[in-house]
TIFI-878158 format. One record per residue: x, y, z of N, C-alpha, C, O in turn; residue in one letter. Coordinates in steps of 0.02 Angstrom, whole numbers, padded with zeros to 5 digits, always signed. Example, Ala and Ser with C-alpha at 12.3 -4.5 7.8 and 13.67 -1.06 7.14 Angstrom:
2
+00660-00284+00390+00615-00225+00390+00660-00165+00390+00712-00166+00423a +00642-00112+00354+00684-00053+00357+00645+00002+00394+00670+00057+00402s 
END
This chain:
370
+00044-00053-00004-00007+00001-00008+00039+00071+00004+00024+00123-00025m +00091+00067+00045+00151+00121+00026+00163+00121-00026+00154+00173-00059f +00186+00066-00053+00217+00079-00124+00183+00109-00170+00213+00150-00203v +00109+00096-00184+00086+00102-00210+00062+00178-00232+00046+00199-00288l +00065+00218-00156+00031+00272-00143+00103+00317-00153+00100+00376-00171v +00165+00286-00142+00231+00322-00176+00230+00321-00228+00251+00374-00252t +00214+00285-00265+00210+00277-00339+00151+00329-00368+00160+00346-00426s +00109+00349-00344+00038+00409-00368+00078+00472-00354+00077+00522-00391l +00113+00466-00298+00144+00522-00282+00187+00561-00333+00179+00617-00357v +00255+00499-00345+00292+00511-00409+00262+00565-00465+00270+00623-00485l +00227+00513-00475+00177+00541-00548+00162+00588-00565+00175+00610-00621c +00117+00629-00506+00105+00689-00507+00150+00729-00513+00143+00779-00548e +00205+00715-00480+00282+00765-00470+00307+00768-00532+00334+00820-00551l +00301+00717-00569+00334+00705-00617+00315+00751-00699+00350+00771-00746l +00245+00751-00684+00192+00761-00728+00207+00838-00770+00216+00852-00829q +00203+00872-00717+00234+00954-00733+00308+00956-00741+00326+00990-00789p +00341+00936-00717+00401+00925-00747+00416+00920-00825+00447+00955-00865a +00381+00856-00829+00384+00846-00899+00367+00895-00949+00401+00911-00999f +00305+00919-00928+00271+00972-00964+00298+01036-00973+00277+01074-01017l +00344+01050-00933+00411+01101-00934+00464+01098-00973+00498+01149-00974l +00484+01043-01014+00545+01025-01043+00522+01090-01105+00464+01104-01118v +00561+01111-01126+00574+01176-01186+00565+01118-01244+00587+01061-01247p +00526+01156-01291+00520+01141-01356+00570+01146-01386+00605+01195-01371e +00596+01092-01447+00650+01122-01461+00659+01168-01526+00623+01159-01575k +00702+01211-01523+00706+01275-01554+00711+01274-01621+00752+01235-01645p +00675+01310-01661+00671+01331-01736+00739+01328-01752+00775+01363-01716a +00776+01286-01813+00820+01283-01828+00836+01376-01850+00790+01414-01861s +00912+01397-01852+00920+01438-01871+00927+01447-01956+00936+01406-02001s +00916+01533-01956+00908+01542-02024+01001+01558-02057+01012+01560-02118l +01037+01565-02022+01100+01578-02036+01129+01620-02077+01176+01617-02116n +01073+01681-02050+01073+01749-02085+01146+01784-02090+01180+01791-02039v +01166+01804-02147+01231+01824-02156+01233+01903-02195+01188+01930-02226r +01294+01926-02182+01284+02009-02222+01362+02022-02239+01411+02019-02202f +01358+02039-02314+01425+02067-02358+01431+02142-02362+01406+02176-02407d +01471+02169-02303+01467+02234-02327+01488+02269-02394+01471+02325-02413a +01536+02216-02431+01559+02250-02485+01500+02259-02545+01491+02304-02586r +01468+02205-02534+01401+02191-02599+01330+02221-02559+01276+02206-02582t +01335+02256-02508+01281+02249-02477+01225+02211-02467+01171+02233-02448m +01246+02128-02487+01190+02070-02480+01197+02041-02420+01247+02026-02388n +01096+02031-02400+01094+01999-02349+01073+01923-02390+01037+01912-02439l +01117+01876-02345+01079+01819-02364+01062+01774-02308+01086+01786-02254t +01015+01711-02316+00980+01679-02265+00985+01600-02305+00991+01596-02366w +00981+01533-02253+00967+01482-02282+00902+01475-02307+00856+01504-02278d +00890+01436-02361+00836+01418-02393+00776+01387-02342+00798+01371-02287c +00736+01381-02348+00682+01341-02312+00620+01310-02369+00587+01344-02409q +00613+01223-02359+00582+01221-02399+00487+01246-02399+00459+01269-02349e +00465+01237-02446+00393+01268-02461+00389+01338-02426+00353+01349-02377n +00433+01390-02457+00430+01453-02398+00373+01501-02452+00385+01513-02512t +00318+01520-02418+00276+01540-02436+00281+01625-02434+00265+01656-02484t +00299+01652-02386+00316+01711-02381+00392+01732-02353+00412+01699-02305f +00436+01782-02379+00500+01819-02362+00502+01901-02349+00473+01940-02387n +00533+01920-02299+00539+01987-02287+00604+02004-02257+00626+01971-02210r +00640+02059-02284+00716+02073-02236+00718+02150-02228+00703+02180-02279c +00728+02174-02193+00748+02241-02185+00787+02248-02130+00798+02204-02089f +00812+02313-02127+00841+02331-02072+00824+02396-02037+00781+02433-02062l +00862+02416-01968+00821+02480-01931+00891+02509-01904+00931+02474-01873t +00901+02561-01915+00949+02592-01895+00950+02627-01813+00901+02616-01776d +01000+02664-01791+00985+02685-01723+00920+02747-01711+00894+02770-01660k +00911+02757-01776+00839+02821-01779+00783+02791-01777+00733+02827-01770k +00773+02715-01783+00728+02683-01788+00722+02689-01873+00674+02654-01889n +00743+02711-01916+00737+02704-01977+00734+02647-02007+00787+02616-02005r +00675+02613-02045+00667+02551-02080+00687+02565-02162+00671+02609-02203v +00731+02502-02163+00742+02516-02256+00727+02442-02271+00767+02401-02248v +00675+02419-02309+00657+02373-02320+00664+02348-02418+00619+02369-02455e +00710+02314-02442+00724+02323-02504+00652+02255-02537+00638+02214-02492p +00625+02247-02584+00590+02192-02614+00624+02135-02617+00676+02128-02649r +00582+02069-02568+00614+02015-02611+00553+01967-02617+00501+01985-02590v +00557+01901-02654+00514+01886-02678+00528+01792-02631+00578+01769-02605t +00470+01768-02638+00460+01714-02579+00517+01652-02612+00541+01604-02582k +00524+01665-02663+00584+01612-02722+00652+01640-02679+00686+01590-02667k +00675+01682-02659+00735+01720-02655+00761+01697-02597+00720+01661-02569e +00810+01702-02568+00850+01681-02513+00909+01749-02491+00960+01734-02459c +00898+01808-02507+00934+01864-02518+00923+01919-02528+00885+01932-02575s +00939+01952-02504+00913+02051-02516+00969+02080-02515+01018+02061-02483c +00967+02134-02552+01017+02194-02563+00989+02265-02550+00938+02285-02578t +01025+02302-02505+01007+02376-02488+01051+02402-02523+01108+02380-02536f +01012+02474-02548+01039+02513-02599+01047+02579-02554+01004+02588-02512h +01088+02615-02558+01080+02707-02539+01091+02680-02454+01038+02687-02423e +01123+02663-02430+01122+02623-02349+01183+02649-02308+01239+02622-02311v +01172+02689-02280+01249+02697-02226+01259+02660-02173+01210+02663-02136c +01313+02618-02150+01309+02579-02097+01340+02607-02025+01322+02590-01969l +01390+02656-02042+01438+02667-01973+01397+02689-01916+01427+02689-01863h +01322+02712-01916+01295+02710-01856+01275+02675-01813+01258+02690-01755g +01274+02599-01854+01269+02523-01824+01203+02514-01843+01160+02555-01827g +01190+02457-01880+01120+02434-01878+01099+02383-01870+01144+02341-01863v +01024+02352-01866+01008+02274-01855+00963+02265-01920+00924+02304-01948t +00984+02198-01936+00967+02167-02017+00919+02108-01965+00937+02078-01914f +00854+02106-02003+00805+02063-01986+00774+02024-02025+00755+02054-02075e +00760+01971-02024+00728+01904-02069+00677+01874-02055+00676+01852-01998v +00622+01864-02092+00555+01847-02077+00544+01796-02132+00544+01823-02187h +00537+01746-02132+00526+01681-02173+00463+01640-02144+00463+01618-02087v +00407+01632-02193+00350+01588-02190+00348+01525-02223+00351+01529-02285n +00342+01457-02193+00333+01407-02247+00272+01381-02223+00249+01410-02174t +00239+01335-02244+00190+01319-02244+00176+01279-02183+00120+01279-02159s +00241+01234-02148+00233+01217-02080+00263+01258-02022+00266+01228-01968q +00283+01314-02024+00307+01340-01970+00328+01424-02000+00324+01437-02060r +00351+01480-01946+00364+01539-01971+00445+01550-01917+00453+01541-01856a +00490+01571-01967+00567+01578-01941+00567+01665-01930+00525+01704-01953f +00618+01678-01894+00613+01750-01884+00696+01741-01841+00713+01699-01800q +00743+01806-01875+00825+01796-01857+00835+01884-01858+00816+01921-01904q +00868+01902-01797+00889+01967-01800+00969+01968-01821+00996+01913-01816k +01009+02023-01844+01094+02030-01853+01095+02085-01843+01062+02131-01867l +01151+02082-01788+01170+02138-01768+01211+02171-01814+01228+02126-01851l +01237+02225-01834+01300+02245-01855+01316+02308-01850+01299+02356-01884y +01360+02303-01793+01389+02364-01745+01458+02390-01787+01491+02355-01826p +01466+02444-01774+01532+02486-01796+01577+02480-01745+01584+02518-01698n +01611+02418-01759+01651+02398-01707+01727+02426-01725+01755+02436-01779s +01752+02435-01647+01816+02492-01611+01798+02550-01577+01744+02579-01569g +01843+02559-01563+01833+02610-01507+01790+02683-01551+01793+02702-01610r +01751+02710-01488+01707+02747-01510+01766+02821-01528+01817+02839-01498e +01749+02837-01559+01771+02907-01594+01838+02894-01627+01876+02942-01623g +01857+02851-01652+01909+02826-01697+01923+02842-01770+01974+02853-01803t +01842+02837-01787+01825+02841-01855+01846+02918-01883+01855+02964-01842a +01853+02931-01959+01870+02958-01993+01808+03031-01969+01748+03021-01962a +01832+03084-01963+01779+03144-01964+01773+03193-02006+01818+03191-02048q +01733+03239-02013+01736+03287-02074+01744+03267-02142+01784+03295-02179n +01712+03223-02157+01708+03190-02229+01685+03243-02269+01641+03283-02251f +01725+03246-02344+01691+03293-02403+01735+03279-02451+01792+03259-02439s +01710+03289-02513+01708+03272-02576+01700+03339-02618+01655+03376-02597c +01724+03354-02657+01713+03394-02718+01756+03393-02791+01816+03394-02806f +01703+03393-02822+01733+03395-02901+01754+03448-02942+01708+03485-02961i +01823+03466-02966+01827+03535-02984+01872+03513-03056+01902+03460-03063y +01870+03572-03109+01894+03572-03167+01863+03509-03200+01899+03471-03233n +01816+03501-03194+01780+03436-03224+01806+03379-03227+01772+03330-03240v +01886+03374-03213+01904+03291-03210+01938+03284-03160+01989+03251-03168d +01923+03310-03097+01966+03301-03048+01906+03310-02992+01852+03340-02995f +01942+03261-02926+01897+03265-02869+01941+03252-02819+01981+03207-02830m +01943+03292-02748+01960+03299-02696+01923+03292-02627+01885+03334-02603n +01940+03230-02600+01906+03203-02548+01948+03225-02477+02005+03204-02482c +01937+03261-02410+01945+03266-02376+01934+03226-02299+01884+03190-02299t +01954+03227-02267+01930+03209-02180+01973+03218-02106+02021+03255-02109w +01969+03210-02090+02004+03227-02001+02032+03154-01957+02002+03101-01965a +02077+03160-01923+02077+03094-01877+02028+03082-01856+01995+03132-01869r +02001+03052-01832+01958+03021-01751+01994+03046-01691+02045+03016-01673g +01972+03106-01651+01970+03139-01595+02008+03072-01532+02044+03087-01485p +01993+03022-01543+02003+02971-01504+02057+02925-01542+02075+02881-01503t +02091+02920-01605+02120+02892-01663+02185+02892-01613+02195+02934-01569a +02233+02827-01632+02285+02825-01577+02350+02851-01646+02339+02840-01706p +02398+02877-01626+02457+02889-01652+02470+02861-01714+02480+02902-01759r +02472+02791-01733+02483+02745-01788+02421+02740-01843+02437+02709-01893d +02353+02766-01841+02303+02745-01854+02320+02762-01912+02364+02804-01918v +02291+02736-01963+02304+02743-02057+02229+02726-02079+02196+02676-02066q +02205+02802-02132+02143+02803-02142+02148+02770-02214+02197+02789-02248y +02106+02726-02242+02087+02705-02334+02030+02714-02360+01979+02686-02338f +02032+02750-02406+01957+02756-02437+01954+02727-02500+01999+02722-02541l +01881+02703-02505+01872+02655-02550+01801+02700-02588+01775+02749-02562y +01783+02675-02643+01721+02706-02687+01694+02652-02723+01720+02614-02764i +01634+02655-02699+01589+02610-02754+01530+02661-02789+01506+02708-02757q +01512+02645-02855+01446+02650-02894+01397+02643-02851+01399+02612-02798n +01349+02674-02875+01274+02659-02858+01258+02570-02857+01230+02534-02816s +01285+02557-02913+01267+02470-02926+01305+02434-02906+01300+02374-02922k +01367+02461-02856+01392+02408-02828+01459+02382-02885+01505+02347-02863r +01458+02395-02927+01481+02341-02976+01554+02355-02981+01583+02307-03005r +01597+02410-02964+01660+02434-02965+01683+02466-02902+01652+02513-02876r +01730+02443-02881+01752+02485-02836+01829+02530-02857+01871+02513-02899e +01830+02598-02807+01906+02614-02825+01928+02618-02747+01893+02632-02698i +01994+02601-02750+02028+02632-02709+02066+02699-02703+02099+02717-02751q +02064+02725-02664+02112+02787-02711+02192+02792-02704+02233+02779-02660c +02193+02819-02767+02265+02796-02803+02322+02847-02777+02383+02840-02775p +02274+02906-02755+02340+02964-02712+02337+02996-02644+02315+03053-02635y +02356+02967-02608+02331+03019-02542+02365+03070-02530+02420+03085-02555y +02323+03110-02480+02374+03175-02468+02364+03155-02381+02317+03138-02345i +02422+03164-02373+02448+03146-02296+02468+03207-02240+02485+03260-02265e +02466+03203-02182+02474+03251-02146+02511+03205-02063+02482+03184-02013d +02573+03205-02079+02611+03192-02022+02609+03106-02034+02591+03066-01991s +02629+03088-02098+02604+03027-02111+02545+02990-02118+02542+02935-02146g +02494+03023-02092+02415+02978-02096+02386+03004-02167+02395+03060-02192t +02355+02959-02190+02316+02972-02233+02240+03040-02219+02198+03033-02175h +02240+03085-02257+02183+03127-02234+02152+03153-02284+02121+03204-02269v +02148+03135-02343+02140+03155-02407+02132+03108-02469+02165+03057-02468g +02099+03118-02514+02138+03075-02580+02120+03114-02639+02073+03153-02634c +02147+03110-02688+02140+03168-02750+02136+03097-02815+02168+03045-02820h +02089+03124-02853+02061+03067-02901+02078+03121-02979+02054+03176-02991l +02119+03088-03016+02111+03125-03080+02077+03096-03133+02068+03128-03185g +02054+03030-03125+02002+03006-03172+01936+02991-03129+01933+02980-03068n +01888+02992-03170+01831+03001-03118+01772+02957-03183+01711+02963-03187l +01806+02926-03215+01773+02881-03270+01741+02798-03223+01721+02750-03257s +01741+02798-03164+01715+02741-03126+01654+02779-03099+01608+02743-03080g +01645+02844-03095+01582+02865-03047+01511+02864-03073+01500+02871-03133l +01470+02856-03035+01411+02871-03080+01381+02931-03038+01417+02967-03003t +01313+02939-03044+01268+02997-03020+01272+02984-02956+01298+03036-02936s +01264+02945-02900+01267+02927-02849+01318+02875-02825+01326+02822-02855r +01362+02897-02753+01409+02842-02759+01419+02844-02690+01394+02888-02655n +01474+02775-02659+01455+02752-02587+01542+02762-02570+01589+02750-02608y +01542+02782-02516+01611+02823-02506+01635+02793-02429+01605+02814-02379f +01693+02741-02424+01703+02704-02361+01770+02732-02338+01815+02733-02380l +01779+02750-02286+01840+02756-02244+01857+02716-02183+01841+02723-02124v +01897+02670-02214+01907+02617-02130+01980+02629-02119+02014+02657-02162n +02006+02608-02061+02053+02638-02032+02091+02570-01996+02057+02522-01978g +02154+02570-01989+02200+02525-01977+02239+02537-01897+02237+02597-01883t +02267+02503-01853+02309+02516-01788+02323+02465-01788+02295+02418-01817s +02392+02467-01739+02412+02405-01704+02402+02395-01633+02423+02344-01606q +02367+02448-01596+02358+02475-01533+02274+02450-01528+02258+02404-01491e +02232+02479-01562+02148+02457-01552+02108+02462-01627+02120+02493-01679i +02053+02412-01608+02009+02447-01671+01990+02489-01679+01962+02524-01637g +01999+02508-01760+01965+02585-01772+01906+02573-01802+01895+02520-01831i +01859+02626-01797+01786+02615-01845+01784+02649-01897+01820+02698-01907q +01744+02628-01934+01734+02649-02014+01704+02713-02014+01681+02740-01964f +01705+02733-02059+01640+02812-02101+01632+02785-02158+01677+02756-02188f +01564+02793-02180+01528+02789-02252+01473+02853-02242+01441+02879-02197d +01487+02860-02326+01435+02919-02332+01405+02891-02400+01430+02839-02422s +01348+02923-02439+01329+02930-02488+01318+02998-02518+01275+03036-02497l +01368+03017-02582+01369+03067-02617+01345+03087-02692+01364+03047-02735l +01307+03141-02715+01289+03142-02762+01333+03200-02800+01348+03258-02786d +01349+03147-02868+01413+03206-02908+01371+03260-02908+01399+03307-02879t +01299+03280-02932+01279+03352-02944+01298+03396-02885+01304+03457-02890k +01307+03356-02823+01301+03414-02772+01359+03427-02748+01366+03459-02695k +01409+03404-02784+01481+03409-02759+01527+03436-02801+01587+03444-02800i +01479+03448-02843+01533+03462-02904+01535+03553-02919+01484+03581-02937e +01600+03590-02910+01611+03647-02913+01609+03674-02978+01647+03643-03016r +01582+03715-03002+01575+03740-03102+01633+03772-03084+01651+03790-03028f +01667+03777-03153+01735+03826-03160+01696+03917-03195+01658+03914-03243n +01707+03963-03172+01675+04019-03185+01658+04025-03261+01691+03983-03292p +01623+04057-03298+01598+04048-03364+01660+04110-03403+01688+04163-03385p +01660+04069-03461+01727+04106-03484+01692+04150-03549+01633+04150-03565g +01744+04183-03580+01743+04236-03645+01684+04288-03623+01631+04296-03652n +01704+04318-03572+01661+04364-03525+01674+04433-03578+01723+04465-03559v +01642+04461-03639+01653+04515-03667+01578+04574-03644+01520+04558-03631t +01610+04640-03647+01551+04694-03654+01569+04742-03709+01624+04766-03718v +01513+04752-03744+01493+04798-03786+01428+04844-03771+01375+04823-03748r +01445+04919-03788+01417+04971-03769+01397+05012-03826+01436+05021-03872c +01322+05046-03825+01329+05096-03856+01294+05180-03830+01312+05211-03781n +01266+05191-03856+01252+05271-03812+01214+05250-03738+01229+05276-03685t +01169+05207-03745+01124+05210-03709+01112+05132-03661+01081+05128-03608t +01141+05087-03691+01144+05023-03671+01201+04977-03661+01242+04983-03707h +01219+04930-03612+01269+04888-03662+01251+04808-03629+01211+04792-03584c +01291+04771-03666+01257+04695-03674+01321+04645-03653+01372+04651-03687l +01320+04608-03614+01367+04568-03578+01357+04497-03595+01310+04468-03569v +01398+04462-03639+01408+04403-03672+01445+04357-03616+01481+04386-03576r +01438+04292-03612+01485+04254-03577+01471+04170-03608+01421+04154-03640w +01522+04128-03590+01531+04067-03627+01509+04009-03568+01549+04005-03522k +01463+03975-03565+01427+03913-03542+01504+03879-03498+01559+03868-03524q +01488+03871-03445+01570+03827-03411+01538+03751-03422+01481+03731-03411p +01603+03712-03451+01621+03632-03460+01604+03613-03388+01624+03641-03336r +01565+03562-03396+01558+03524-03327+01562+03431-03334+01565+03395-03384t +01562+03413-03259+01577+03342-03266+01499+03317-03294+01496+03277-03340y +01451+03339-03269+01401+03328-03278+01366+03357-03338+01373+03413-03364q +01322+03304-03358+01296+03323-03451+01218+03354-03427+01165+03327-03412k +01244+03433-03434+01190+03479-03431+01159+03517-03484+01193+03509-03534l +01115+03551-03495+01106+03584-03524+01079+03652-03513+01058+03663-03457s +01075+03719-03575+01099+03789-03527+01035+03796-03479+01037+03840-03436y +00980+03757-03484+00922+03762-03429+00930+03746-03357+00888+03767-03316l +00997+03699-03333+01004+03668-03300+01047+03740-03252+01044+03743-03191d +01080+03786-03289+01117+03833-03270+01072+03904-03251+01024+03929-03280f +01114+03929-03179+01089+03999-03151+01160+04039-03135+01209+04019-03104q +01145+04106-03171+01219+04154-03158+01187+04215-03120+01131+04239-03110y +01259+04230-03101+01249+04292-03057+01292+04323-03089+01341+04293-03111q +01279+04420-03103+01334+04460-03122+01326+04504-03067+01279+04515-03029l +01398+04530-03074+01409+04597-03011+01436+04628-03058+01482+04607-03093d +01406+04690-03063+01408+04765-03105+01439+04803-03066+01405+04802-03015v +01490+04843-03057+01489+04876-02997+01551+04944-03048+01587+04937-03097h +01537+04991-03015+01593+05057-03041+01648+05051-02995+01646+05052-02934r +01716+05040-03051+01772+05071-03021+01786+05114-02971+01761+05171-02968k +01835+05086-02921+01837+05158-02862+01798+05164-02839+01790+05224-02826n +01750+05126-02817+01695+05153-02759+01718+05136-02691+01770+05105-02680t +01665+05165-02634+01703+05180-02578+01699+05092-02550+01648+05059-02547q +01765+05070-02533+01758+05008-02479+01690+05006-02456+01656+05058-02451p +01675+04963-02445+01599+04924-02409+01532+04953-02446+01477+04963-02419g +01551+04964-02517+01480+04982-02559+01449+04919-02561+01483+04870-02574t +01378+04914-02548+01337+04858-02567+01317+04857-02633+01286+04906-02653e +01334+04794-02682+01320+04798-02736+01280+04730-02748+01309+04676-02753n +01209+04738-02750+01194+04670-02767+01178+04629-02829+01148+04656-02876l +01200+04556-02831+01203+04534-02894+01155+04542-02926+01106+04568-02899p +01153+04520-02996+01085+04527-03040+01091+04440-03054+01142+04408-03065i +01044+04423-03051+01016+04346-03080+00997+04328-03147+00941+04350-03159n +01013+04308-03177+01004+04282-03246+00990+04191-03259+01036+04159-03235v +00964+04169-03275+00939+04125-03307+00969+04087-03375+00964+04107-03433s +01002+04024-03351+01030+03999-03413+01004+04005-03495+00945+03987-03499g +01022+04017-03536+01000+04036-03612+01042+04000-03661+01093+03969-03646d +01014+04006-03731+01059+03967-03775+01103+04024-03793+01154+04007-03823l +01096+04088-03783+01159+04141-03800+01184+04171-03741+01229+04212-03743e +01159+04153-03690+01200+04169-03632+01220+04256-03625+01276+04279-03615n +01164+04287-03633+01174+04368-03629+01128+04391-03581+01080+04362-03556r +01152+04459-03570+01109+04508-03526+01143+04584-03546+01200+04607-03545y +01074+04612-03566+01064+04682-03587+01065+04723-03540+01057+04692-03487n +01073+04803-03528+01050+04834-03462+01070+04912-03479+01126+04930-03497f +01017+04953-03471+01036+05019-03492+01100+05051-03451+01106+05042-03390p +01136+05080-03481+01192+05118-03465+01196+05177-03519+01203+05167-03579s +01193+05234-03491+01193+05303-03543+01250+05337-03537+01278+05347-03483s +01275+05361-03610+01325+05411-03581+01323+05469-03545+01268+05494-03534e +01375+05497-03524+01433+05465-03518+01424+05438-03451+01383+05457-03410p +01481+05377-03442+01474+05323-03402+01574+05313-03372+01625+05294-03400r +01557+05337-03303+01630+05298-03278+01659+05223-03283+01621+05177-03297a +01706+05216-03274+01728+05151-03281+01699+05086-03244+01679+05084-03186k +01699+05053-03275+01635+04999-03237+01680+04913-03235+01729+04901-03271h +01662+04883-03206+01703+04805-03207+01633+04758-03203+01592+04774-03161a +01620+04704-03244+01582+04658-03233+01593+04593-03220+01612+04565-03271v +01588+04556-03173+01624+04483-03164+01541+04427-03157+01487+04446-03135k +01553+04383-03174+01496+04330-03192+01519+04264-03148+01578+04244-03146i +01452+04225-03105+01482+04153-03071+01413+04108-03093+01356+04132-03098r +01426+04061-03100+01369+04011-03115+01342+03953-03071+01360+03961-03013a +01318+03918-03077+01280+03864-03022+01241+03811-03057+01235+03815-03118a +01216+03765-03026+01164+03710-03033+01113+03765-03022+01122+03809-02979d +01064+03762-03056+00991+03802-03039+00957+03769-02982+00926+03801-02940v +00965+03693-02979+00952+03645-02915+00990+03648-02873+00974+03613-02825r +01049+03684-02864+01076+03694-02797+01106+03750-02764+01105+03763-02704i +01139+03786-02818+01177+03833-02811+01230+03852-02768+01237+03902-02732l +01265+03804-02779+01327+03792-02768+01382+03841-02798+01430+03809-02819n +01388+03898-02804+01413+03954-02829+01481+03934-02871+01507+03885-02844w +01514+03952-02922+01573+03940-02931+01606+03999-02911+01569+04042-02886s +01688+04018-02916+01718+04061-02907+01691+04127-02956+01645+04116-02996s +01713+04180-02953+01697+04235-02996+01746+04228-03071+01797+04196-03081w +01715+04263-03108+01765+04256-03176+01815+04316-03170+01816+04356-03123s +01838+04317-03199+01893+04391-03202+01849+04444-03233+01806+04435-03276e +01869+04507-03203+01807+04566-03211+01836+04580-03285+01896+04568-03295a +01795+04605-03340+01788+04632-03387+01792+04694-03361+01770+04696-03304a +01814+04754-03385+01805+04824-03381+01773+04852-03449+01775+04818-03501e +01740+04919-03446+01711+04948-03489+01687+05018-03467+01661+05029-03413f +01701+05072-03521+01683+05125-03504+01645+05175-03559+01596+05159-03593d +01674+05229-03559+01634+05264-03627+01682+05242-03699+01666+05256-03757h +01734+05209-03683+01778+05177-03724+01734+05121-03760+01743+05103-03818l +01681+05093-03714+01660+05033-03735+01611+05056-03781+01595+05016-03826g +01584+05108-03780+01530+05148-03828+01534+05130-03901+01588+05109-03920g +01493+05135-03938+01494+05107-03990+01483+05157-04022+01439+05189-03994i +01506+05191-04084+01475+05250-04099+01434+05226-04166+01459+05186-04205h +01347+05262-04181+01301+05250-04225+01329+05215-04280+01303+05165-04306p +01391+05244-04299+01404+05219-04366+01450+05148-04381+01473+05125-04434r +01451+05130-04325+01505+05084-04301+01580+05086-04276+01621+05040-04274g +01585+05146-04260+01653+05171-04250+01661+05174-04177+01622+05202-04139r +01723+05139-04158+01742+05177-04061+01753+05266-04067+01774+05299-04114r +01728+05287-03998+01741+05340-04013+01811+05367-03955+01819+05355-03895l +01849+05402-04000+01913+05413-03961+01911+05432-03882+01862+05465-03865p +01951+05418-03841+01966+05479-03803+01950+05546-03778+01926+05574-03729r +01981+05560-03851+02007+05651-03849+01948+05676-03865+01909+05646-03900r +01935+05747-03834+01874+05776-03838+01821+05774-03792+01765+05796-03805g +01836+05747-03739+01774+05744-03693+01771+05821-03663+01815+05863-03671v +01709+05831-03625+01706+05898-03588+01715+05858-03522+01732+05800-03512d +01689+05929-03464+01691+05915-03388+01619+05848-03396+01616+05791-03372r +01591+05869-03420+01519+05837-03420+01510+05764-03456+01462+05726-03466e +01575+05765-03470+01583+05669-03518+01553+05664-03600+01547+05612-03631g +01537+05729-03623+01531+05720-03685+01583+05739-03745+01625+05785-03749n +01564+05684-03792+01610+05685-03834+01639+05751-03863+01584+05774-03880y +01676+05793-03879+01692+05830-03925+01733+05828-03976+01788+05802-03969l +01708+05862-04047+01739+05853-04107+01776+05915-04126+01751+05970-04112r +01832+05911-04156+01854+05965-04192+01825+06019-04234+01793+06006-04285p +01838+06091-04208+01786+06132-04215+01716+06155-04199+01676+06187-04234g +01711+06118-04104+01666+06130-04079+01615+06083-04084+01556+06096-04092g +01641+06029-04080+01566+05972-04086+01556+05945-04047+01606+05913-04029c +01500+05935-04008+01500+05886-03950+01422+05838-03977+01367+05859-03995r +01449+05765-03969+01408+05707-04001+01385+05740-04061+01325+05754-04059n +01406+05751-04098+01376+05754-04183+01357+05828-04201+01337+05846-04256g +01364+05867-04148+01326+05914-04155+01369+05984-04160+01430+05976-04153v +01349+06042-04168+01422+06118-04178+01390+06154-04142+01330+06164-04147d +01432+06181-04095+01420+06215-04043+01438+06267-04037+01410+06306-03999i +01500+06286-04083+01551+06333-04087+01508+06408-04103+01523+06464-04082s +01448+06389-04149+01400+06456-04141+01358+06435-04098+01338+06379-04082a +01338+06536-04064+01291+06499-04007+01239+06523-04045+01202+06552-04006s +01215+06525-04106+01134+06535-04130+01118+06455-04184+01068+06420-04185e +01188+06450-04228+01176+06408-04281+01202+06355-04245+01245+06356-04200t +01163+06298-04274+01171+06222-04240+01175+06181-04301+01127+06161-04335l +01245+06169-04312+01265+06130-04384+01287+06058-04360+01312+06042-04306g +01274+06023-04412+01290+05939-04398+01380+05933-04394+01409+05976-04428n +01409+05902-04371+01486+05892-04369+01501+05819-04383+01459+05774-04382c +01578+05811-04400+01594+05749-04431+01656+05738-04395+01694+05778-04368f +01658+05671-04403+01728+05645-04382+01787+05648-04431+01786+05636-04491l +01836+05666-04394+01911+05699-04440+01906+05647-04503+01903+05677-04557v +01903+05578-04507+01885+05527-04548+01836+05542-04598+01852+05536-04657d +01782+05559-04581+01715+05581-04618+01748+05656-04657+01728+05670-04713d +01775+05679-04638+01791+05746-04663+01812+05721-04720+01775+05719-04769a +01897+05692-04720+01917+05675-04757+01891+05633-04814+01912+05635-04872v +01849+05601-04794+01808+05565-04856+01759+05613-04881+01742+05598-04938s +01739+05649-04865+01692+05703-04903+01747+05756-04957+01734+05780-05012l +01798+05762-04924+01844+05813-04972+01862+05760-05005+01889+05783-05056y +01865+05697-05009+01900+05640-05074+01840+05652-05130+01848+05676-05186i +01773+05629-05098+01712+05619-05134+01718+05702-05190+01722+05705-05252i +01717+05754-05145+01715+05810-05187+01769+05832-05230+01754+05869-05276f +01840+05813-05221+01879+05827-05259+01858+05762-05341+01874+05772-05399y +01832+05720-05320+01802+05666-05381+01758+05692-05442+01766+05684-05503v +01706+05731-05403+01672+05760-05437+01693+05820-05459+01653+05840-05502f +01739+05861-05449+01768+05918-05487+01826+05891-05554+01853+05933-05589i 
END
């Protein structure tokens, strides 16, 4: 009797223990990430009905590429990883559901990554990138720059580094043929002492190009107006004249320092010209022009100044007026008391006047008729 009771008690005690044995965990998806190709892969499951992959950054922003139920991978485009991200994969099959997370931290000591990173394209065919040492980076730190185009099909390693005390702090590229409109930049580092964090960035070539100033700036004037012409600068990008915005700085020479002169905004045009009123007599002026992409307005440097004054004026007959024979008011005087083509030698009679070469021509014609 005692044995029977003991057996019953043991059965009651063992039953809850048996129920508490955990269920065999689901097999792992074996999630893997390749930072070079930005591919996230996992083991395929039989009879898959649904796949989903996404990443979440530290600011809780979610990036989710498209993936079909037959695929066991996904590719992330235009994503920066230096802040650390978490990948997650969800897979549903006809029998069960799978989920797995993969943490991708920026390993290394905090503050060792390159900072103040920037790049700019200049003179159409060249690009400079610069950065600074991380504040906690050791003395032996060395940085390396890698560039990939938006499709991640080609990687460019910096061909020529700019150094500061032996440490790479910049890169010069003289061949931009491998770039696309949007590119991925990665600066990683090495040290014998500690791990170095990496820095990455996505840059648009349209936003980092610095245009050359417009060329062939010329000014032609008549007695009432001046016409400025210039040539559209050559650019790395393929742009039409509609993509350009210009600013003209027309100012009088020898003005007081600090005199404000607001620039004149001019949209790009096939002829690239600007006509403005400027009556004779005019003091010596100068005009310079700069250019930018109309969508970004990252202005180029100013062009060389083109100077003009009353010497730039064009005589109605097409001859430039000489400097000599200008009165105190800036009016042109001709031999015999002429002012701007009008005889002022007599107080009552106003007759027409001619330039010297005009008079010579008349004498010759008169002689021929005789």
